C-alpha positions in Angstrom: 119.9 75.6 99.1 122.4 75.6 101.9 121.4 74.7 105.5 121.8 78.3 106.4 119.5 79.4 103.7 116.8 77.0 104.7 117.1 78.3 108.3 116.7 81.9 107.2 113.7 81.0 105.0 112.0 79.1 107.8 112.6 81.9 110.4 111.3 84.5 107.8 108.2 82.4 107.3 107.6 82.3 111.1 108.2 86.1 111.4 105.9 86.8 108.5 103.1 84.6 109.9 103.5 86.5 113.2 103.2 89.8 111.4 100.1 88.7 109.6 98.5 87.6 112.9 99.5 90.9 114.5 97.9 92.9 111.6 94.8 90.9 111.7 94.5 91.2 115.5 95.7 94.8 115.7 98.7 93.9 117.9 101.0 96.8 117.2 103.8 95.7 119.5 104.1 92.3 117.8 104.0 94.0 114.4 106.8 96.3 115.4 109.0 93.1 116.0 107.8 90.8 113.3 107.6 93.2 110.3 111.3 94.3 110.3 112.4 90.9 111.4 110.9 89.3 108.3 112.9 91.6 106.0 116.0 91.2 108.1 115.8 87.4 107.8 115.2 87.7 104.0 118.4 89.7 103.8 120.1 86.8 105.6 118.4 84.4 103.1 119.7 86.4 100.1 123.2 86.5 101.5 123.3 82.7 101.9 121.6 81.4 98.8 123.7 79.6 96.2 123.9 81.9 93.2 126.5 82.2 90.5 126.0 86.0 90.0 127.3 88.1 92.8 126.4 91.4 91.2 122.7 90.4 91.0 122.8 89.3 94.7 124.4 92.6 95.7 121.6 94.6 94.0 119.0 92.4 95.7 120.6 92.8 99.1 120.6 96.6 98.6 116.9 96.4 97.6 116.0 94.3 100.6 117.8 96.6 103.1 116.1 99.7 101.6 112.7 97.8 101.8 113.5 97.1 105.5 114.0 100.9 106.0 110.8 101.6 104.2 109.0 99.1 106.4 110.1 101.0 109.5 109.0 104.3 108.1 105.6 103.1 107.2 104.8 101.2 110.4 105.7 104.0 112.8 102.8 106.1 114.2 104.1 109.3 112.6 103.0 109.9 109.0 106.3 109.1 107.3 104.7 108.1 104.0 107.0 110.2 101.8 110.1 108.7 103.5 108.7 105.2 103.1 107.8 106.0 99.4 111.4 107.2 98.8 112.9 104.1 100.4 110.8 101.7 98.4 111.4 103.7 95.2 115.2 103.3 95.7 114.6 99.6 96.5 112.8 99.1 93.2 115.6 100.8 91.3 118.1 98.4 92.9 115.8 95.5 92.0 115.6 96.8 88.4 119.4 96.9 88.1 119.7 93.4 89.4 117.0 92.1 87.1 118.7 93.7 84.1 122.0 92.2 85.1 120.3 88.9 85.3 119.4 89.2 81.6 116.4 90.3 79.5 114.9 88.8 76.4 113.2 91.1 73.9 109.9 89.3 73.6 109.5 88.8 77.4 110.4 92.4 78.0 107.8 93.6 75.4 105.2 91.5 77.2 106.3 93.0 80.5 105.9 96.5 79.2 102.5 95.7 77.8 101.4 94.2 81.2 102.7 97.3 83.1 100.9 99.6 80.7 97.6 97.9 81.2 98.2 98.0 85.0 98.8 101.7 84.9 95.7 102.3 82.7 93.4 100.2 84.8 94.7 100.9 88.4 97.3 103.6 88.3 95.1 106.1 86.5 92.4 105.8 89.1 94.9 106.2 91.9 96.5 109.3 90.4 93.1 111.0 89.8 92.2 110.3 93.4 95.4 111.9 94.6 94.9 115.0 92.4 91.3 115.4 93.6 92.0 114.6 97.3 93.4 116.5 100.3 97.1 116.1 99.2 97.3 117.0 95.5 101.0 117.8 96.0 101.5 114.0 96.4 100.6 113.4 92.7 104.2 113.9 91.3 105.9 111.5 93.8 103.2 109.0 93.5 103.4 109.1 89.7 107.2 108.7 89.8 106.9 105.7 92.1 104.2 104.2 89.9 106.6 104.5 86.9 109.5 102.9 88.7 107.5 99.9 90.1 106.0 99.4 86.6 109.5 99.3 85.2 110.4 96.8 87.9 107.4 94.6 87.0 108.3 94.8 83.3 111.9 94.0 84.0 111.0 90.9 86.1 108.8 89.6 83.3 111.7 90.3 80.9 113.9 87.8 82.8 111.4 85.0 82.1 112.0 83.7 85.6 108.7 82.5 87.3 109.7 83.4 90.9 110.8 86.9 89.8 107.6 87.5 87.8 105.3 86.3 90.6 107.3 88.3 93.2 107.2 91.5 91.2 103.5 91.0 90.4 102.6 90.6 94.1 104.8 93.6 94.9 102.8 95.6 92.4 99.5 94.4 93.9 100.6 95.2 97.5 101.7 98.7 96.6 98.5 99.3 94.6 96.5 98.3 97.7 98.5 100.7 99.8 97.7 103.6 97.4 94.1 102.5 97.1 93.8 102.4 100.9 95.4 105.9 101.4 93.9 107.8 98.4 90.9 106.0 97.0 88.7 103.9 99.3 90.0 102.1 102.4 88.6 98.7 103.2 88.9 96.6 106.4 90.7 93.8 104.6 93.3 96.0 102.9 96.0 96.0 105.7 96.1 92.2 105.9 96.1 91.7 102.1 98.9 94.3 101.8 101.2 92.6 104.2 100.6 89.1 102.9 101.2 90.0 99.3 104.2 92.1 100.3 106.0 89.3 102.2 105.2 86.8 99.5 106.6 89.3 96.9 109.8 89.8 98.7 110.3 86.1 99.2 109.6 85.3 95.6 112.1 87.9 94.4 114.7 86.7 96.9 114.3 83.1 95.9 114.6 84.0 92.2 118.3 84.4 93.0 118.5 80.6 92.8 117.7 80.7 89.1 
């Protein structure tokens, strides 16, 4: 990696750690700074990494910027969940395009589809039932659409056969599943910290997969 990329990675790690601390300690003002700063620094990291495929980089940059926008929507005190959901759905679509441009193998993609199907059956089904039976049944279609898109992103990452992309996509799936579980099924005290830790590690893994 270039010196600039190492600098962005180090600063992103510091910002992420600050955000984890802020979430754990309920320091909202610090979270308002560190959460968007982490994604902004990962954008810088993606822009400075050595990669031989500019099209994949461009897709990932779009995905990271849309994720940054989604972060802002979700952390504000107003209930902007739908706006955040839409931003991240678009981000996953950008990731999917980048992952397909990076290349897919038939066997790995088949495994990815199987893994995503199991995740939907085990976790996604429970979440959708909770949405349909809860106070906001009208949220079922957008949640189902989002679930389908992130499942395709997970399958596509596995299809590349690249470890960092696979780990990043898996952690992203786990983070978003926890968000949905927190909102629609059963909130737990540890959810918010687990959500942000897995999210930042996911975005970092996907970003660093540009190296391969």
